[in-house]
C-alpha positions in Angstrom: 124.7 272.3 204.0 122.3 270.6 201.6 123.4 267.0 200.9 125.9 266.8 203.7 123.5 265.2 206.2 122.5 262.6 203.6 126.2 261.9 202.8 127.1 261.5 206.5 124.2 259.1 206.9 125.5 257.0 204.0 129.0 257.2 205.4 127.8 255.8 208.7 126.6 252.6 206.8 130.1 252.3 205.3 131.7 252.9 208.8 129.6 250.2 210.4 130.7 247.6 207.9 134.3 248.7 208.1 134.2 248.4 211.8 132.8 244.9 211.6 135.5 243.8 209.0 138.3 245.3 211.1 137.2 243.4 214.2 136.9 240.2 212.2 140.4 240.7 210.8 141.8 241.1 214.3 140.0 238.0 215.4 141.4 236.1 212.4 145.0 237.1 213.2 144.9 237.0 217.0 142.4 234.5 218.4 140.5 232.4 215.9 140.7 228.6 216.3 142.5 227.0 213.3 139.4 225.0 212.2 137.3 228.2 212.1 139.8 230.2 210.1 138.2 229.5 206.7 134.8 230.2 208.1 136.0 233.6 209.2 137.7 234.3 205.9 134.4 233.6 204.1 132.6 235.9 206.5 135.0 238.7 205.9 134.7 238.3 202.2 130.9 238.6 202.5 131.2 241.8 204.4 133.9 243.1 202.0 131.4 242.5 199.1 128.8 244.6 201.0 131.3 247.3 201.6 132.4 247.3 197.9 128.7 247.7 196.8 128.3 250.7 199.1 131.5 252.3 198.0 130.8 251.9 194.3 127.1 252.5 194.0 125.8 255.2 191.6 123.9 256.7 194.6 127.2 257.1 196.5 128.8 259.0 193.6 125.8 261.2 193.3 125.9 262.0 197.0 129.6 263.0 196.8 129.2 265.1 193.7 126.1 266.8 195.1 128.0 267.9 198.2 131.1 269.0 196.3 129.1 270.9 193.7 127.0 272.7 196.3 127.7 276.5 196.5 128.2 276.2 200.3 130.9 273.5 200.0 133.7 276.0 200.2 132.3 277.2 203.5 133.3 274.1 205.4 136.8 273.7 206.7 139.5 273.0 204.2 140.5 269.7 205.7 137.0 268.4 205.4 136.7 269.6 201.8 139.9 267.7 201.0 138.7 264.6 202.7 135.4 264.6 200.8 137.2 265.1 197.5 139.5 262.2 198.4 136.4 260.0 198.9 135.2 260.9 195.4 138.6 260.0 194.0 138.6 256.7 195.7 135.1 256.1 194.5 136.0 256.7 190.9 139.0 254.4 191.1 137.1 251.6 192.8 134.2 251.8 190.3 136.7 250.5 187.7 137.2 247.2 189.6 134.7 244.3 188.9 133.0 243.2 192.1 133.6 239.5 191.6 137.3 240.1 191.1 137.5 242.3 194.2 135.8 239.7 196.4 138.2 237.0 195.2 141.2 239.3 195.7 140.2 240.1 199.3 139.6 236.4 200.1 142.9 235.4 198.6 144.8 238.0 200.7 143.3 236.6 203.9 144.1 233.0 202.9 147.6 234.0 201.8 148.3 235.6 205.1 147.5 232.4 207.0 149.6 230.4 204.6 152.5 232.8 205.0 152.3 232.4 208.8 152.4 228.7 208.5 155.2 228.7 205.9 157.3 231.1 208.0 156.9 228.8 211.0 158.0 225.8 208.9 160.7 227.6 206.8 158.9 226.4 203.7 159.0 228.8 200.9 157.5 226.2 198.5 154.3 226.2 200.5 154.0 230.0 200.3 155.2 230.4 196.7 151.9 229.5 194.9 150.0 232.0 197.0 152.6 234.7 196.4 152.3 234.0 192.7 148.6 234.4 192.8 148.8 237.5 195.0 151.2 239.2 192.5 149.1 238.3 189.5 145.9 239.6 191.1 147.6 242.7 192.4 148.8 243.5 188.9 145.2 243.0 187.6 143.8 245.2 190.4 146.0 248.2 189.4 145.4 247.6 185.7 141.7 248.0 186.2 142.4 251.4 187.8 144.9 252.5 185.1 146.0 250.4 182.2 148.5 252.9 180.8 150.7 254.1 183.7 153.7 252.3 185.1 152.3 249.5 187.3 154.7 249.9 190.2 154.3 253.7 190.2 150.6 253.2 190.6 151.3 251.0 193.7 153.6 253.6 195.1 151.1 256.4 194.6 148.4 254.2 196.3 150.5 254.2 199.5 151.9 257.8 199.3 150.1 260.3 197.1 152.4 261.9 194.5 155.2 259.4 194.9 156.9 257.8 191.8 159.8 255.5 191.5 161.7 258.4 189.8 161.4 260.5 193.0 162.2 257.6 195.3 165.2 256.5 193.2 166.8 259.9 193.7 166.0 260.2 197.4 167.2 256.7 198.1 170.3 257.1 196.0 171.2 260.3 197.9 170.6 258.7 201.2 172.5 255.5 200.3 175.5 257.6 199.4 175.5 259.3 202.8 174.8 256.2 204.8 176.9 253.4 203.3 180.2 254.8 204.8 178.6 254.7 208.3 177.4 251.0 208.1 179.7 248.4 209.7 181.6 246.4 207.2 181.4 243.3 209.3 179.2 241.9 212.0 179.9 243.4 215.4 179.6 241.4 218.6 176.2 241.9 220.2 176.4 244.0 223.3 173.6 242.3 225.1 174.4 238.7 226.2 171.8 238.6 229.0 169.0 236.1 228.8 165.5 237.1 229.6 162.1 235.3 229.8 158.8 237.1 229.8 155.2 236.0 230.1 152.6 237.7 227.8 151.2 239.5 230.8 154.5 241.0 231.8 155.0 242.3 228.3 151.4 243.7 228.2 152.0 245.5 231.5 155.1 247.1 230.2 153.5 248.0 226.9 150.6 249.7 228.7 153.1 251.8 230.8 155.2 252.8 227.7 152.2 253.6 225.6 150.6 255.7 228.3 153.8 257.6 228.8 154.1 258.7 225.1 150.4 259.7 224.9 148.5 256.7 223.7 145.1 256.4 225.4 144.7 252.9 226.7 141.0 253.5 227.3 140.7 253.6 223.5 143.3 250.8 222.9 143.8 247.1 223.2 146.8 244.8 223.0 147.3 241.4 221.3 150.1 239.0 220.5 150.9 238.1 216.8 154.1 237.0 214.9 154.5 240.5 213.5 153.8 243.9 215.1 150.9 246.0 213.7 148.3 248.6 214.6 144.7 248.1 213.5 142.1 250.8 213.7 138.5 249.6 214.4 137.2 253.1 214.9 138.4 256.3 216.5 137.8 254.9 220.0 139.2 251.4 219.3 142.8 251.3 218.2 144.5 247.9 218.7 148.2 247.1 218.8 149.7 243.7 218.3 153.2 242.7 219.2 155.4 239.7 218.8 156.1 237.7 222.0 159.8 238.0 222.4 162.4 237.6 225.2 164.4 240.4 223.7 163.6 243.5 225.7 165.2 245.8 223.1 163.1 244.5 220.3 160.1 244.6 222.4 160.3 248.3 223.6 161.1 249.6 220.1 158.2 247.7 218.7 155.8 249.0 221.3 157.0 252.6 220.9 156.8 252.2 217.1 153.2 251.0 217.1 152.3 253.6 219.7 153.3 256.3 217.2 150.8 254.7 214.7 148.2 254.5 217.4 148.4 258.1 218.7 148.1 259.3 215.1 144.8 257.4 214.7 143.4 258.4 218.1 144.0 262.0 217.4 142.0 262.7 214.2 139.3 265.3 214.8 135.7 264.1 214.8 134.8 266.3 211.8 136.9 263.9 209.7 136.7 260.6 211.6 132.9 260.6 211.2 133.3 259.8 207.5 135.1 256.5 207.7 136.9 254.2 210.1 139.9 254.3 207.7 141.0 258.0 207.8 144.7 257.9 206.9 144.6 256.7 203.3 147.3 257.1 200.6 149.7 258.7 203.3 151.4 255.6 204.6 154.9 257.2 204.6 153.6 260.0 206.7 152.1 257.4 209.1 155.4 255.5 209.2 157.3 258.7 209.8 155.4 259.1 213.0 155.9 255.5 214.2 159.6 255.7 213.4 159.9 259.2 214.9 158.7 257.8 218.3 160.8 254.6 217.9 164.0 256.1 216.8 164.3 259.9 217.1 162.7 259.8 220.6 162.9 256.2 221.8 166.6 255.7 221.1 167.6 258.9 222.8 168.9 258.4 226.3 166.9 261.4 227.5 163.7 259.6 226.6 164.4 256.9 229.2 165.8 259.1 232.1 162.4 259.8 233.7 161.1 256.2 233.3 164.1 253.8 233.3 163.7 252.7 236.9 160.1 251.6 236.2 161.0 249.9 232.9 164.0 248.0 234.3 161.7 246.6 237.1 159.0 245.6 234.7 161.5 243.9 232.3 163.9 242.6 235.0 166.8 244.4 233.4 170.2 244.1 235.1 171.7 246.8 233.0 172.5 250.4 233.8 170.8 253.1 231.7 173.9 253.8 229.7 174.4 250.0 229.0 170.7 249.8 227.9 171.1 252.8 225.5 174.4 251.4 224.1 172.5 248.3 223.0 169.6 250.3 221.5 172.0 252.4 219.4 174.6 249.8 218.6 174.8 249.2 214.8 174.5 245.4 214.3 174.2 243.7 211.0 170.9 241.9 211.6 169.2 239.6 209.1 165.8 240.8 210.3 164.4 244.2 209.4 162.3 244.6 212.5 165.2 243.9 214.8 167.7 246.1 213.0 169.1 249.4 214.3 167.8 252.6 212.8 170.9 253.0 210.6 171.2 249.6 208.9 167.4 249.4 208.7 167.6 251.9 205.8 169.3 249.3 203.6 166.7 246.7 204.5 164.1 249.0 202.9 166.2 249.8 199.8 166.7 246.1 199.3 162.9 245.4 199.4 162.1 248.4 197.2 164.5 247.2 194.5 163.1 243.7 194.6 159.5 244.9 194.4 160.4 247.1 191.4 162.0 244.1 189.7 159.0 241.9 190.4 156.6 244.3 188.7 158.8 245.9 186.1 161.0 243.0 185.1 158.8 240.0 185.9 161.5 238.1 187.7 160.9 234.4 188.4 159.6 233.6 191.9 162.1 230.6 191.8 164.9 233.2 191.7 163.4 235.4 194.4 165.2 233.8 197.4 168.6 234.0 195.6 168.0 237.6 194.6 167.0 238.5 198.2 170.0 236.7 199.7 172.5 238.3 197.2 171.3 241.8 197.9 171.5 241.1 201.7 175.1 240.1 201.2 175.9 243.0 198.9 174.4 245.7 201.1 174.9 244.4 204.6 177.4 241.6 204.3 174.9 239.2 205.8 174.6 235.5 204.8 170.9 234.5 205.0 170.6 231.0 206.4 166.9 230.3 205.7 163.9 231.8 203.9 162.0 232.4 207.1 164.6 234.9 208.1 164.9 236.0 204.5 162.2 236.9 202.0 159.4 235.4 204.2 160.3 237.5 207.3 157.7 240.2 206.5 153.9 239.9 206.4 153.4 242.6 203.7 153.6 240.6 200.5 151.3 237.9 201.8 148.6 240.7 202.0 149.3 242.2 198.6 151.0 245.3 200.1 153.4 245.9 197.3 154.7 249.4 197.2 154.4 249.8 201.0 158.0 249.1 202.0 159.4 252.4 200.6 157.0 254.2 203.0 159.3 253.2 205.9 162.3 254.9 204.5 160.4 257.9 203.1 159.0 258.2 206.6 162.6 258.2 208.0 163.5 261.0 205.6 160.5 263.0 206.8 161.6 262.5 210.4 164.8 264.4 209.9 162.7 267.4 208.7 160.2 267.0 211.6 163.0 266.9 214.1 164.3 270.3 212.9 160.7 271.7 213.0 160.2 270.6 216.6 163.5 272.0 217.8 162.6 275.3 216.2 159.0 275.5 217.4 158.8 273.5 220.6 162.2 273.4 222.2 165.5 271.5 222.5 164.6 267.8 222.1 167.0 266.5 224.7 165.7 268.9 227.3 162.1 268.1 226.6 162.7 264.4 227.0 165.0 264.6 230.0 162.4 266.6 231.9 159.6 264.2 231.0 157.8 266.6 228.7 157.4 264.2 225.9 153.7 264.9 225.7 154.5 268.5 224.6 156.1 266.9 221.5 153.0 264.7 221.1 150.7 267.7 221.3 152.7 269.6 218.7 152.5 266.6 216.3 148.7 266.3 217.0 148.2 269.9 216.2 150.3 270.0 213.0 149.8 266.5 211.6 147.5 264.0 213.3 144.2 266.0 213.8 143.8 266.4 210.0 144.2 262.7 209.3 144.6 262.2 205.6 143.2 265.5 204.5 146.6 266.9 203.3 149.4 265.2 201.4 152.8 264.7 203.0 154.3 267.3 200.7 151.7 269.8 201.9 152.4 269.1 205.5 156.2 269.2 205.1 155.9 272.5 203.2 153.8 274.0 206.0 155.8 272.7 208.9 159.3 272.9 207.5 159.0 275.5 204.7 160.8 273.1 202.4 160.5 270.3 199.9 161.4 266.8 200.8 165.1 266.4 201.4 167.4 263.7 202.8 169.8 266.4 204.2 168.3 266.6 207.7 168.1 262.9 208.4 171.5 262.3 206.8 173.0 264.9 209.1 171.3 263.2 212.0 172.8 259.8 211.1 176.3 261.2 210.5 176.3 263.1 213.8 175.2 260.0 215.7 177.0 257.2 214.0 180.2 258.6 212.6 181.8 258.1 216.0 180.8 254.4 216.3 
């Protein structure tokens, strides 16, 4: 098709710079010497400026419009049509943002991330607060450039999940909260696991590689690293990197690895006709992405049948002196934990609702950052009965705000809501989940998800995917039924 070859050549230039930036970000987080951090931040900012120029040039807009307006455009596959149209939409949004502002914003986010890491280690909110203030101010300005009339926080939500507004989320979260609050323990229960473990980085890496391979992640296209917060970073379609926090808690470790593995499999499975456009192929569908990481972590990974084929190997690698039933009891034991990432799947939901309500207050009500720790701590007490003892375990426990990712947190709970619907679809179209897992056929589940979700990347909205797979609109009913069946007896 006329114009497509030229567009793809231009996209390759974009991909090359994205690849470079992603590698540099990984290095900044994982392995850069402290005295070189600022040098790397400046280098990333320089490449970001080059990328911004490419993504906002008049020539790029002409190339995109030329392809879309071509009479043969409708002859290419629908997913590719959608993806090219999304590129044009992103181009039109980014064109509204001044380049000098964008460069300063990117640089601030990288600096803020490093300060957050230090402040968290030192339990020093006052150190982080000035950066948080600047991040909030510049994030507001970023979205005002895109749209000065719409609700600011709704713009952020839509950035991470196309079509989402606070009105939709308010209703979904209210419905789910009503169903879940009666299931949540009213007081802190005693931890079931009192065993002490110690692991080297290499022991954790060996176990991670085994688990990731079992669920379908290709380690020939993957790499592992250690960082204070688990994350998955896509360099390109053949280089997906997973970071995990060094921990001596085997339960936290395995759930983190399985969670990030879900992200990684998604990114590795996008078909080449789409991945050739950019290194970043899942854009504006973060709830869909989180639905898959949480599906692997919770729906699959907390099911005893998941572990039956591999528990002997896992118990050796992690030196566990627990029976499988004892191990599963700990994985599924509701515990009122101050940390989101170490929470069980049930109480985790309230962690997200808390963050959503605070973010909405920050951008709609302009609450003082001096009041933020108290607001956080009060909501933690109200929703989970937990007394927060320090800010490192409180409002500084997550990396997201340091990187300007406001509006992202609801994606986790939206993803959980999607999971209930995907579970029903799998049991209808693939087979009984318990039987599939018990017989070691987890990759049949992975193959189904690849075929129906992953291969198309970000070409379709979550609503479109759910409608096709589940023949339904988004509903909390399936996941609420899942939670009630599982936790009403505990």
